[in-house]
PyMOL commands that place a pseudoatom at each C-alpha (Angstrom):
pseudoatom trace, name=CA, resn=MET, resi=1, chain=A, elem=C, hetatm=0, pos=[-10.507, 43.337, 92.354]
pseudoatom trace, name=CA, resn=THR, resi=2, chain=A, elem=C, hetatm=0, pos=[-12.009, 45.226, 95.250]
pseudoatom trace, name=CA, resn=LEU, resi=3, chain=A, elem=C, hetatm=0, pos=[-10.725, 44.651, 98.760]
pseudoatom trace, name=CA, resn=ASN, resi=4, chain=A, elem=C, hetatm=0, pos=[-13.919, 42.756, 99.604]
pseudoatom trace, name=CA, resn=ALA, resi=5, chain=A, elem=C, hetatm=0, pos=[-13.430, 40.542, 96.533]
pseudoatom trace, name=CA, resn=ILE, resi=6, chain=A, elem=C, hetatm=0, pos=[-9.819, 39.847, 97.548]
pseudoatom trace, name=CA, resn=ALA, resi=7, chain=A, elem=C, hetatm=0, pos=[-10.921, 38.966, 101.083]
pseudoatom trace, name=CA, resn=ALA, resi=8, chain=A, elem=C, hetatm=0, pos=[-13.726, 36.700, 99.849]
pseudoatom trace, name=CA, resn=LEU, resi=9, chain=A, elem=C, hetatm=0, pos=[-11.454, 34.918, 97.389]
pseudoatom trace, name=CA, resn=SER, resi=10, chain=A, elem=C, hetatm=0, pos=[-8.652, 34.484, 99.941]
pseudoatom trace, name=CA, resn=ALA, resi=11, chain=A, elem=C, hetatm=0, pos=[-11.096, 32.914, 102.394]
pseudoatom trace, name=CA, resn=ASP, resi=12, chain=A, elem=C, hetatm=0, pos=[-12.673, 30.570, 99.827]
pseudoatom trace, name=CA, resn=PRO, resi=13, chain=A, elem=C, hetatm=0, pos=[-11.684, 26.967, 100.678]
pseudoatom trace, name=CA, resn=THR, resi=14, chain=A, elem=C, hetatm=0, pos=[-11.808, 25.887, 97.033]
pseudoatom trace, name=CA, resn=PHE, resi=15, chain=A, elem=C, hetatm=0, pos=[-9.525, 28.727, 95.920]
pseudoatom trace, name=CA, resn=ARG, resi=16, chain=A, elem=C, hetatm=0, pos=[-7.125, 28.011, 98.783]
pseudoatom trace, name=CA, resn=ALA, resi=17, chain=A, elem=C, hetatm=0, pos=[-6.934, 24.338, 97.793]
pseudoatom trace, name=CA, resn=GLN, resi=18, chain=A, elem=C, hetatm=0, pos=[-6.387, 25.244, 94.126]
pseudoatom trace, name=CA, resn=VAL, resi=19, chain=A, elem=C, hetatm=0, pos=[-3.555, 27.621, 95.054]
pseudoatom trace, name=CA, resn=GLN, resi=20, chain=A, elem=C, hetatm=0, pos=[-2.013, 24.981, 97.300]
pseudoatom trace, name=CA, resn=ALA, resi=21, chain=A, elem=C, hetatm=0, pos=[-2.128, 22.386, 94.510]
pseudoatom trace, name=CA, resn=SER, resi=22, chain=A, elem=C, hetatm=0, pos=[-0.629, 24.800, 91.996]
pseudoatom trace, name=CA, resn=ALA, resi=23, chain=A, elem=C, hetatm=0, pos=[2.168, 25.770, 94.396]
pseudoatom trace, name=CA, resn=LEU, resi=24, chain=A, elem=C, hetatm=0, pos=[2.926, 22.112, 95.034]
pseudoatom trace, name=CA, resn=ASN, resi=25, chain=A, elem=C, hetatm=0, pos=[3.167, 21.432, 91.297]
pseudoatom trace, name=CA, resn=PHE, resi=26, chain=A, elem=C, hetatm=0, pos=[5.447, 24.418, 90.718]
pseudoatom trace, name=CA, resn=ALA, resi=27, chain=A, elem=C, hetatm=0, pos=[7.603, 23.540, 93.746]
pseudoatom trace, name=CA, resn=HIS, resi=28, chain=A, elem=C, hetatm=0, pos=[8.676, 20.374, 91.933]
pseudoatom trace, name=CA, resn=THR, resi=29, chain=A, elem=C, hetatm=0, pos=[9.786, 22.518, 88.978]
pseudoatom trace, name=CA, resn=VAL, resi=30, chain=A, elem=C, hetatm=0, pos=[11.738, 24.920, 91.191]
pseudoatom trace, name=CA, resn=ILE, resi=31, chain=A, elem=C, hetatm=0, pos=[13.539, 22.105, 93.027]
pseudoatom trace, name=CA, resn=ALA, resi=32, chain=A, elem=C, hetatm=0, pos=[14.590, 20.577, 89.701]
pseudoatom trace, name=CA, resn=THR, resi=33, chain=A, elem=C, hetatm=0, pos=[15.861, 23.876, 88.247]
pseudoatom trace, name=CA, resn=ALA, resi=34, chain=A, elem=C, hetatm=0, pos=[19.620, 24.317, 87.945]
pseudoatom trace, name=CA, resn=PRO, resi=35, chain=A, elem=C, hetatm=0, pos=[21.148, 27.112, 90.046]
pseudoatom trace, name=CA, resn=THR, resi=36, chain=A, elem=C, hetatm=0, pos=[21.887, 30.467, 88.438]
pseudoatom trace, name=CA, resn=SER, resi=37, chain=A, elem=C, hetatm=0, pos=[24.451, 33.096, 89.350]
pseudoatom trace, name=CA, resn=LYS, resi=38, chain=A, elem=C, hetatm=0, pos=[21.843, 34.756, 91.615]
pseudoatom trace, name=CA, resn=ASN, resi=39, chain=A, elem=C, hetatm=0, pos=[22.569, 32.756, 94.764]
pseudoatom trace, name=CA, resn=LEU, resi=40, chain=A, elem=C, hetatm=0, pos=[20.277, 34.641, 97.166]
pseudoatom trace, name=CA, resn=LEU, resi=41, chain=A, elem=C, hetatm=0, pos=[17.360, 34.432, 94.756]
pseudoatom trace, name=CA, resn=ASP, resi=42, chain=A, elem=C, hetatm=0, pos=[17.962, 30.746, 94.078]
pseudoatom trace, name=CA, resn=GLU, resi=43, chain=A, elem=C, hetatm=0, pos=[18.124, 30.022, 97.800]
pseudoatom trace, name=CA, resn=ALA, resi=44, chain=A, elem=C, hetatm=0, pos=[14.878, 31.887, 98.551]
pseudoatom trace, name=CA, resn=ARG, resi=45, chain=A, elem=C, hetatm=0, pos=[13.061, 30.176, 95.678]
pseudoatom trace, name=CA, resn=TRP, resi=46, chain=A, elem=C, hetatm=0, pos=[14.364, 26.746, 96.732]
pseudoatom trace, name=CA, resn=LYS, resi=47, chain=A, elem=C, hetatm=0, pos=[13.470, 27.291, 100.406]
pseudoatom trace, name=CA, resn=LEU, resi=48, chain=A, elem=C, hetatm=0, pos=[9.878, 28.129, 99.478]
pseudoatom trace, name=CA, resn=ALA, resi=49, chain=A, elem=C, hetatm=0, pos=[9.683, 25.063, 97.244]
pseudoatom trace, name=CA, resn=ALA, resi=50, chain=A, elem=C, hetatm=0, pos=[11.161, 22.830, 99.937]
pseudoatom trace, name=CA, resn=SER, resi=51, chain=A, elem=C, hetatm=0, pos=[8.800, 24.145, 102.610]
pseudoatom trace, name=CA, resn=ILE, resi=52, chain=A, elem=C, hetatm=0, pos=[5.835, 23.435, 100.328]
pseudoatom trace, name=CA, resn=LEU, resi=53, chain=A, elem=C, hetatm=0, pos=[7.028, 19.938, 99.521]
pseudoatom trace, name=CA, resn=VAL, resi=54, chain=A, elem=C, hetatm=0, pos=[7.406, 19.097, 103.227]
pseudoatom trace, name=CA, resn=ASP, resi=55, chain=A, elem=C, hetatm=0, pos=[3.656, 19.203, 103.931]
pseudoatom trace, name=CA, resn=GLY, resi=56, chain=A, elem=C, hetatm=0, pos=[2.062, 19.782, 100.550]
pseudoatom trace, name=CA, resn=GLY, resi=57, chain=A, elem=C, hetatm=0, pos=[1.864, 23.509, 101.200]
pseudoatom trace, name=CA, resn=ALA, resi=58, chain=A, elem=C, hetatm=0, pos=[-0.604, 23.252, 104.099]
pseudoatom trace, name=CA, resn=ALA, resi=59, chain=A, elem=C, hetatm=0, pos=[1.420, 25.490, 106.441]
pseudoatom trace, name=CA, resn=LEU, resi=60, chain=A, elem=C, hetatm=0, pos=[1.720, 28.194, 103.779]
pseudoatom trace, name=CA, resn=GLN, resi=61, chain=A, elem=C, hetatm=0, pos=[-1.804, 27.972, 102.362]
pseudoatom trace, name=CA, resn=SER, resi=62, chain=A, elem=C, hetatm=0, pos=[-2.960, 31.297, 103.814]
pseudoatom trace, name=CA, resn=ARG, resi=63, chain=A, elem=C, hetatm=0, pos=[0.176, 33.186, 102.679]
pseudoatom trace, name=CA, resn=LEU, resi=64, chain=A, elem=C, hetatm=0, pos=[-0.111, 31.741, 99.183]
pseudoatom trace, name=CA, resn=ALA, resi=65, chain=A, elem=C, hetatm=0, pos=[-3.848, 32.437, 98.842]
pseudoatom trace, name=CA, resn=TRP, resi=66, chain=A, elem=C, hetatm=0, pos=[-3.614, 36.015, 100.051]
pseudoatom trace, name=CA, resn=GLY, resi=67, chain=A, elem=C, hetatm=0, pos=[-0.483, 36.599, 97.991]
pseudoatom trace, name=CA, resn=LEU, resi=68, chain=A, elem=C, hetatm=0, pos=[-2.203, 35.536, 94.794]
pseudoatom trace, name=CA, resn=ALA, resi=69, chain=A, elem=C, hetatm=0, pos=[-5.594, 37.116, 95.451]
pseudoatom trace, name=CA, resn=SER, resi=70, chain=A, elem=C, hetatm=0, pos=[-3.954, 40.489, 96.072]
pseudoatom trace, name=CA, resn=LEU, resi=71, chain=A, elem=C, hetatm=0, pos=[-1.656, 40.278, 93.034]
pseudoatom trace, name=CA, resn=PRO, resi=72, chain=A, elem=C, hetatm=0, pos=[-2.388, 43.280, 90.780]
pseudoatom trace, name=CA, resn=GLY, resi=73, chain=A, elem=C, hetatm=0, pos=[-4.414, 42.214, 87.764]
pseudoatom trace, name=CA, resn=PHE, resi=74, chain=A, elem=C, hetatm=0, pos=[-5.231, 38.770, 89.164]
pseudoatom trace, name=CA, resn=SER, resi=75, chain=A, elem=C, hetatm=0, pos=[-8.790, 37.567, 88.826]
pseudoatom trace, name=CA, resn=ALA, resi=76, chain=A, elem=C, hetatm=0, pos=[-10.474, 34.296, 89.769]
pseudoatom trace, name=CA, resn=ILE, resi=77, chain=A, elem=C, hetatm=0, pos=[-13.931, 33.157, 90.752]
pseudoatom trace, name=CA, resn=VAL, resi=78, chain=A, elem=C, hetatm=0, pos=[-15.092, 32.081, 94.191]
pseudoatom trace, name=CA, resn=SER, resi=79, chain=A, elem=C, hetatm=0, pos=[-16.216, 28.455, 94.591]
pseudoatom trace, name=CA, resn=ASP, resi=80, chain=A, elem=C, hetatm=0, pos=[-14.830, 27.277, 91.252]
pseudoatom trace, name=CA, resn=VAL, resi=81, chain=A, elem=C, hetatm=0, pos=[-15.694, 23.579, 91.173]
pseudoatom trace, name=CA, resn=GLY, resi=82, chain=A, elem=C, hetatm=0, pos=[-14.411, 23.049, 87.636]
pseudoatom trace, name=CA, resn=SER, resi=83, chain=A, elem=C, hetatm=0, pos=[-11.138, 24.206, 86.184]
pseudoatom trace, name=CA, resn=ALA, resi=84, chain=A, elem=C, hetatm=0, pos=[-11.982, 27.826, 85.358]
pseudoatom trace, name=CA, resn=ASN, resi=85, chain=A, elem=C, hetatm=0, pos=[-9.316, 29.163, 87.733]
pseudoatom trace, name=CA, resn=ASP, resi=86, chain=A, elem=C, hetatm=0, pos=[-6.544, 26.720, 86.814]
pseudoatom trace, name=CA, resn=ALA, resi=87, chain=A, elem=C, hetatm=0, pos=[-4.733, 28.731, 84.138]
pseudoatom trace, name=CA, resn=ALA, resi=88, chain=A, elem=C, hetatm=0, pos=[-4.917, 31.990, 86.090]
pseudoatom trace, name=CA, resn=ILE, resi=89, chain=A, elem=C, hetatm=0, pos=[-3.692, 30.388, 89.305]
pseudoatom trace, name=CA, resn=ASN, resi=90, chain=A, elem=C, hetatm=0, pos=[-0.858, 28.467, 87.646]
pseudoatom trace, name=CA, resn=SER, resi=91, chain=A, elem=C, hetatm=0, pos=[0.329, 31.587, 85.838]
pseudoatom trace, name=CA, resn=ALA, resi=92, chain=A, elem=C, hetatm=0, pos=[0.082, 33.736, 88.971]
pseudoatom trace, name=CA, resn=ILE, resi=93, chain=A, elem=C, hetatm=0, pos=[2.021, 31.224, 91.097]
pseudoatom trace, name=CA, resn=GLN, resi=94, chain=A, elem=C, hetatm=0, pos=[4.885, 31.305, 88.597]
pseudoatom trace, name=CA, resn=THR, resi=95, chain=A, elem=C, hetatm=0, pos=[4.765, 35.096, 88.287]
pseudoatom trace, name=CA, resn=ALA, resi=96, chain=A, elem=C, hetatm=0, pos=[4.620, 35.720, 92.032]
pseudoatom trace, name=CA, resn=TRP, resi=97, chain=A, elem=C, hetatm=0, pos=[6.994, 32.946, 93.177]
pseudoatom trace, name=CA, resn=ASN, resi=98, chain=A, elem=C, hetatm=0, pos=[9.877, 35.338, 93.966]
pseudoatom trace, name=CA, resn=ASP, resi=99, chain=A, elem=C, hetatm=0, pos=[7.559, 37.630, 95.944]
pseudoatom trace, name=CA, resn=LEU, resi=100, chain=A, elem=C, hetatm=0, pos=[6.032, 34.681, 97.788]
pseudoatom trace, name=CA, resn=ALA, resi=101, chain=A, elem=C, hetatm=0, pos=[9.538, 33.395, 98.522]
pseudoatom trace, name=CA, resn=LEU, resi=102, chain=A, elem=C, hetatm=0, pos=[10.393, 36.727, 100.099]
pseudoatom trace, name=CA, resn=ALA, resi=103, chain=A, elem=C, hetatm=0, pos=[13.503, 36.843, 97.962]
pseudoatom trace, name=CA, resn=PRO, resi=104, chain=A, elem=C, hetatm=0, pos=[16.050, 39.395, 99.229]
pseudoatom trace, name=CA, resn=GLY, resi=105, chain=A, elem=C, hetatm=0, pos=[15.591, 42.536, 97.189]
pseudoatom trace, name=CA, resn=ASN, resi=106, chain=A, elem=C, hetatm=0, pos=[13.350, 40.398, 94.993]
pseudoatom trace, name=CA, resn=VAL, resi=107, chain=A, elem=C, hetatm=0, pos=[16.133, 40.112, 92.434]
pseudoatom trace, name=CA, resn=ARG, resi=108, chain=A, elem=C, hetatm=0, pos=[14.769, 38.798, 89.166]
for i in range(1, 108): cmd.bond("trace and resi %d" % i, "trace and resi %d" % (i + 1))
show_as sticks, trace
zoom trace
């Protein structure tokens, strides 16, 4: 996407709400996941999930929307009133979770 397309998508209220809903859904999955041997990564992932669950992701909506819209290869439509963006957003949230969590060294 062009920079203007990223900016337009990131500012779109519908896209922002879709990203927030997707992050909230995935936060439940992250919280329920058993710890691994990667303690710093687990902690960063859990902290992001917990912060989203606290207020439904409202405080992080901008960070999440910009993070997804600028993800290389990501594409979505502005003002999607159906479910056209759902699969792309859900997949991108899961793919970018470690980056969005600001995981130390982004260990995967």
